[in-house]
matplotlib code that plots the C-alpha trace (Angstrom):
import matplotlib.pyplot as plt

x = [59.9, 58.3, 61.7, 62.3, 58.9, 59.6, 62.9, 61.3, 58.6, 61.0, 63.3, 60.3, 59.3, 62.8, 63.1, 59.7, 60.6, 63.9, 62.9, 59.4, 60.1, 58.1, 55.0, 53.7, 55.6, 57.8, 60.9, 58.9, 56.7, 59.9, 61.3, 58.0, 58.0, 61.5, 60.8, 57.9, 60.1, 63.0, 60.6, 59.1, 62.6, 63.3, 60.1, 61.6, 64.1, 61.6, 62.0, 65.3, 67.6, 70.4, 72.4, 70.7, 67.1, 67.9, 69.7, 66.7, 64.3, 66.3, 66.8, 63.1, 61.9, 64.2, 62.8, 59.2, 59.7, 61.4, 58.7, 56.2, 58.7, 58.9, 62.7, 64.4, 65.6, 64.5, 67.1, 68.6, 69.8, 73.4, 72.3, 69.9, 72.8, 75.0, 72.2, 71.7, 75.3, 75.0, 71.9, 73.7, 76.9, 74.7, 72.9, 76.3, 77.4, 74.1, 74.5, 77.9, 76.8, 73.7, 75.1, 72.4, 73.1, 71.2, 70.0, 71.9, 69.8, 69.4, 70.9, 68.8, 69.5, 70.2, 71.5, 72.9, 72.3, 73.9, 73.4, 73.2, 70.2, 69.6, 72.8, 73.8, 71.3, 71.3, 67.8, 67.0, 63.9, 63.2, 60.1, 60.7, 58.3, 58.6, 56.3, 57.2, 55.7, 56.8, 59.8, 61.7, 61.9, 64.2, 64.4, 66.7, 69.2, 72.8, 75.9, 76.0, 77.0, 74.1, 70.5, 69.5, 71.5, 69.8, 71.0, 68.7, 69.1, 66.7, 66.1, 65.8, 63.8, 61.1, 61.0, 60.9, 63.1, 63.1, 64.3, 63.1, 64.3, 64.3, 65.5, 63.5, 61.8, 63.0, 60.8, 61.8, 59.7, 60.1, 57.1, 56.5, 56.5, 53.1, 54.7, 56.5, 55.2, 57.8, 57.3, 59.5, 62.1, 61.5, 63.6, 65.6, 65.7, 67.5, 67.2, 69.4, 68.6, 70.5, 69.8, 70.1, 67.4, 63.7, 61.9, 58.3, 57.6, 55.0, 55.2, 53.1, 53.6, 51.9, 52.5, 55.7, 57.5, 58.6, 60.8, 60.6, 62.8, 62.5, 63.7, 66.9, 65.5, 63.5, 60.5, 57.3, 54.8, 54.4, 51.8, 51.6, 49.4, 49.7, 48.0, 48.5, 51.8, 53.6, 54.9, 56.9, 57.2, 59.4, 58.4, 60.8, 62.1, 63.6, 60.3, 56.5, 55.2, 52.0, 51.5, 48.6, 48.0, 45.6, 45.7, 44.1, 44.5, 47.9, 49.8, 50.9, 53.4, 54.3, 57.4, 57.2, 60.4, 59.9, 60.1, 57.5, 53.8, 51.1, 47.7, 45.7, 42.6, 41.2, 38.4, 37.2, 37.9, 41.1, 42.2, 44.1, 46.6, 48.0, 46.7, 47.8, 49.5, 46.9, 44.0, 40.7, 39.4, 35.8, 36.1, 37.0, 40.7, 43.5, 46.5, 49.6, 50.2, 53.3, 51.4, 52.0, 55.7, 56.9, 59.0, 57.4, 54.1, 53.3, 49.7, 48.7, 45.6, 44.6, 41.9, 41.7, 40.0, 40.6, 44.0, 45.9, 47.6, 50.2, 51.8, 54.9, 57.3, 61.0, 64.0]
y = [-108.3, -111.6, -113.4, -111.9, -112.9, -116.5, -116.5, -115.2, -117.9, -120.7, -119.5, -119.5, -123.0, -124.3, -122.7, -124.1, -127.5, -127.7, -125.9, -127.4, -131.0, -130.8, -129.7, -127.7, -128.8, -131.7, -132.0, -133.5, -130.3, -128.2, -130.3, -130.1, -126.3, -125.9, -128.3, -126.2, -123.0, -124.5, -125.9, -122.5, -121.0, -123.7, -123.4, -120.5, -123.0, -123.7, -120.1, -119.1, -122.1, -121.6, -123.7, -122.0, -122.7, -126.3, -127.0, -125.5, -127.7, -130.9, -130.1, -129.1, -132.4, -134.4, -132.6, -133.1, -136.8, -137.3, -135.4, -138.0, -140.9, -141.9, -142.3, -145.6, -144.0, -141.0, -138.2, -136.6, -133.0, -133.5, -135.8, -133.0, -130.5, -132.9, -133.5, -129.7, -129.4, -132.4, -131.0, -127.8, -129.8, -132.0, -129.0, -127.4, -130.7, -130.9, -127.2, -127.8, -131.0, -129.6, -126.0, -124.4, -120.7, -117.4, -116.6, -113.6, -110.5, -109.4, -105.9, -103.2, -102.5, -98.8, -96.4, -92.9, -90.7, -87.2, -85.1, -81.4, -80.3, -79.0, -79.1, -76.0, -73.8, -70.2, -68.9, -66.7, -68.8, -72.4, -74.6, -77.4, -80.3, -83.1, -86.1, -88.5, -91.5, -92.6, -90.3, -87.7, -84.6, -81.8, -78.6, -75.6, -73.1, -74.0, -72.4, -74.5, -73.9, -75.6, -74.4, -77.6, -80.2, -83.5, -86.1, -89.2, -92.3, -95.0, -98.7, -99.6, -102.7, -100.6, -97.3, -96.1, -93.0, -90.8, -87.3, -85.3, -81.9, -79.5, -75.9, -74.4, -77.2, -80.1, -82.9, -85.4, -88.6, -91.2, -93.6, -96.9, -99.8, -101.5, -104.9, -104.3, -106.4, -105.3, -102.9, -100.2, -98.0, -94.3, -92.8, -89.7, -86.9, -83.6, -80.8, -77.7, -74.3, -71.2, -67.7, -65.9, -67.9, -67.3, -70.5, -71.8, -75.0, -77.8, -80.5, -83.6, -85.6, -88.9, -90.3, -88.3, -85.8, -82.6, -79.8, -77.0, -74.0, -71.2, -68.5, -67.6, -68.3, -66.3, -68.7, -66.7, -69.3, -72.6, -75.2, -78.2, -81.3, -83.3, -86.6, -88.1, -86.2, -83.8, -80.7, -77.8, -74.6, -71.6, -68.9, -66.6, -63.5, -62.3, -61.3, -61.6, -65.2, -67.2, -70.6, -72.7, -75.9, -78.8, -80.9, -84.2, -85.6, -83.9, -81.7, -78.3, -76.2, -72.7, -71.1, -67.4, -65.2, -62.0, -59.7, -61.7, -61.1, -63.8, -63.5, -66.7, -67.9, -71.3, -73.6, -76.8, -78.6, -77.2, -77.5, -74.4, -75.4, -71.9, -68.6, -66.4, -63.9, -63.9, -61.4, -62.4, -59.8, -59.1, -61.2, -64.3, -64.2, -63.9, -61.6, -61.8, -59.2, -57.9, -57.2, -53.4, -53.4, -56.5, -56.1, -58.9, -60.8, -64.5, -65.2, -68.7, -70.3, -73.7, -76.1, -78.8, -82.0, -83.1, -81.4, -79.4, -76.1, -74.6, -71.1, -70.0, -67.1, -67.6, -65.2]
z = [55.0, 54.2, 54.5, 57.9, 59.2, 58.1, 59.9, 63.1, 63.0, 62.3, 65.2, 67.6, 66.5, 67.1, 70.6, 71.5, 70.2, 72.2, 75.4, 75.8, 74.7, 71.5, 73.4, 70.5, 67.5, 66.5, 64.3, 61.4, 61.2, 61.1, 58.3, 56.3, 56.8, 55.5, 52.7, 51.5, 51.7, 49.7, 47.1, 46.7, 46.2, 43.6, 41.6, 39.5, 38.1, 35.3, 34.2, 35.6, 35.3, 37.8, 40.3, 43.3, 42.2, 41.2, 44.6, 46.5, 44.6, 45.3, 49.0, 49.5, 47.9, 50.3, 53.3, 52.3, 51.6, 54.9, 56.8, 55.5, 56.2, 52.6, 52.7, 53.8, 57.1, 59.2, 58.9, 61.9, 62.1, 60.9, 58.0, 56.9, 56.9, 54.8, 52.4, 52.0, 50.9, 48.7, 47.0, 45.9, 44.9, 42.7, 41.3, 40.4, 38.7, 36.7, 35.8, 34.3, 32.6, 30.9, 30.5, 32.6, 32.2, 31.9, 28.5, 27.2, 26.7, 23.1, 22.6, 21.1, 17.5, 18.3, 15.7, 16.2, 13.2, 12.9, 9.8, 8.6, 6.5, 3.9, 1.8, -0.2, 1.6, 0.4, 1.5, 4.5, 5.6, 6.2, 6.9, 9.4, 9.9, 12.5, 12.8, 15.6, 17.5, 21.0, 21.0, 23.1, 20.8, 21.7, 19.6, 20.5, 19.3, 18.8, 17.2, 14.0, 10.4, 8.7, 9.0, 10.9, 12.7, 13.7, 16.1, 16.5, 18.6, 17.4, 17.1, 13.4, 14.1, 15.9, 14.1, 10.5, 10.4, 7.3, 6.3, 3.3, 2.2, -0.7, -1.1, 1.7, 3.6, 5.9, 7.1, 9.8, 10.3, 13.1, 13.0, 14.7, 12.3, 11.9, 12.0, 15.3, 18.2, 20.8, 23.7, 22.2, 23.9, 23.1, 20.4, 21.2, 18.6, 19.0, 16.4, 16.5, 14.8, 13.9, 15.1, 11.7, 9.7, 9.8, 10.6, 10.5, 12.4, 12.3, 14.9, 15.1, 18.3, 19.0, 22.6, 22.8, 25.0, 23.3, 24.6, 22.0, 22.8, 20.2, 22.6, 20.7, 17.2, 14.8, 14.6, 14.0, 13.0, 15.0, 14.7, 17.0, 16.8, 20.1, 20.9, 24.4, 24.6, 26.9, 25.2, 26.7, 24.5, 25.0, 22.4, 20.6, 22.3, 19.0, 17.4, 17.7, 17.2, 16.7, 18.1, 17.0, 19.0, 18.4, 21.6, 22.4, 25.9, 26.3, 28.7, 27.3, 29.3, 28.1, 29.6, 28.9, 29.0, 31.0, 27.9, 26.0, 26.5, 25.9, 24.3, 24.8, 22.9, 23.5, 22.2, 23.8, 27.1, 28.7, 32.3, 33.3, 35.9, 36.7, 35.2, 38.1, 35.9, 33.2, 32.9, 31.1, 28.7, 27.7, 24.5, 26.6, 25.7, 28.2, 28.3, 30.5, 33.2, 31.4, 28.2, 28.2, 28.9, 27.0, 23.9, 22.0, 22.0, 21.5, 20.3, 21.5, 20.0, 21.5, 20.3, 23.0, 24.0, 27.6, 27.8, 30.5, 30.1, 32.4, 31.9, 33.8, 33.5, 33.3, 33.5]

ax = plt.figure().add_subplot(projection="3d")
ax.plot(x, y, z, "-o")
ax.set_aspect("equal")
plt.show()
């Protein structure tokens, strides 16, 4: 928009100068105006060294000098056109002579890790713990052979990624390095679960986004600690489950399958975005409208500080 306005103004000045015999403006003013414009286009040369910015800087300086009559001779219209071409030709030559080129962007040191955990598993239950900073965390069911399959895309210079496991417990860490001074890209971590193992889950999310889909898994006990994070949870529709959430300045979204009822207890400051299908009981707790006919029940306990809760039903 700003460039179009400048073109309109310049066009009006030229027409006025030609048609009205320089009544309002003379050719020197126009040269000075164009000189300022080209110098403005050329100033980024000190940051972005390119032929275009250098040529604009040279041509703009010539126009300003000529407008103040600091050159040996006053330039006419065609001499200015030739000097404009000469400025960019000179800039192209200097560009090749001094190798002025755009600095290549450093590629992210991204690693893609894929592994199955734990090895030689023979139990029927497993504890899973995740602790992540500045990450996209996705957890869901998949047809896999191992109890847990992990796929992580991370930058090793920014994050410290670790995995620990024993017979019946797996822990996944993805923490920002203390020495890192970069503005980091978020890591992406996907964890896949089986449908024939009983899981318990503990998730600690710090400034992260989590999509935790337990719908097709037998995950009865879930504990979430969320700080400045956005977390979406789909509880299990295989058995009853309990979800304990400690939320600080976070957004919690519960997606409830139609055959799962919800019993909600909350402590602290919590903004309810949508409780249309929830009924408050005398003890202060809430139950979902499908409580009497649902096959399973999810018990949701939230301790919150300045957080938001949304509940929606899904097919």
